[in-house]
C-alpha positions as CSV (number, residue, x, y, z in Angstrom):
1,M,7.3,-17.5,0.8
2,E,4.1,-15.6,0.8
3,S,3.9,-11.8,0.9
4,N,2.5,-10.1,4.1
5,I,0.6,-7.6,1.9
6,E,-2.4,-10.1,1.5
7,H,-2.4,-11.9,4.9
8,G,-0.4,-10.0,7.6
9,I,-0.7,-6.6,9.3
10,K,0.1,-4.9,6.0
11,A,-3.2,-6.0,4.6
12,Y,-5.1,-3.5,6.8
13,S,-5.6,0.1,5.7
14,V,-3.4,2.6,7.5
15,E,-3.9,6.4,7.6
16,C,-1.2,8.9,8.1
17,G,-0.9,10.1,11.7
18,H,-0.4,13.7,10.5
19,C,-2.8,14.3,7.6
20,K,-5.1,11.3,7.8
21,A,-4.4,10.3,4.1
22,P,-4.3,6.6,3.2
23,V,-0.8,5.2,3.3
24,E,0.3,2.7,0.6
25,Q,2.2,-0.3,1.9
26,T,5.1,-1.9,0.1
27,P,4.9,-5.7,-0.3
28,G,7.3,-8.0,1.4
29,R,9.0,-8.0,4.8
30,G,9.6,-4.9,6.8
31,R,7.9,-2.4,9.0
32,V,4.4,-1.0,8.4
33,K,4.5,2.5,7.1
34,Q,2.6,4.9,9.4
35,Y,3.1,8.2,7.6
36,C,2.8,9.1,4.0
37,T,6.1,11.0,4.0
38,P,9.1,11.1,6.4
39,D,8.3,14.8,7.0
40,H,4.8,14.0,8.2
41,G,6.3,11.5,10.7
42,R,8.8,14.1,11.9
43,L,6.1,16.8,12.3
44,H,3.7,14.5,14.1
45,R,6.4,13.3,16.6
46,R,7.5,17.0,17.2
47,Y,3.8,18.0,17.8
48,M,3.3,15.1,20.2
49,R,6.5,15.8,22.1
50,A,5.5,19.5,22.4
51,M,2.2,18.5,23.9
52,G,3.9,16.3,26.4
53,W,2.9,12.9,25.0
54,L,6.4,11.7,24.1
């Protein structure tokens, strides 16, 4: 089976939703990483919730 890192959605560059840094993807199956650290994901979601978006 081929890896999604070359052909699928993981082949595209993703930047962290909190600090805008590039996020490295792990090869193989699974979800696309959207944040560089779990803390940045938590902070971004907290900020969006406080602003009324979530």
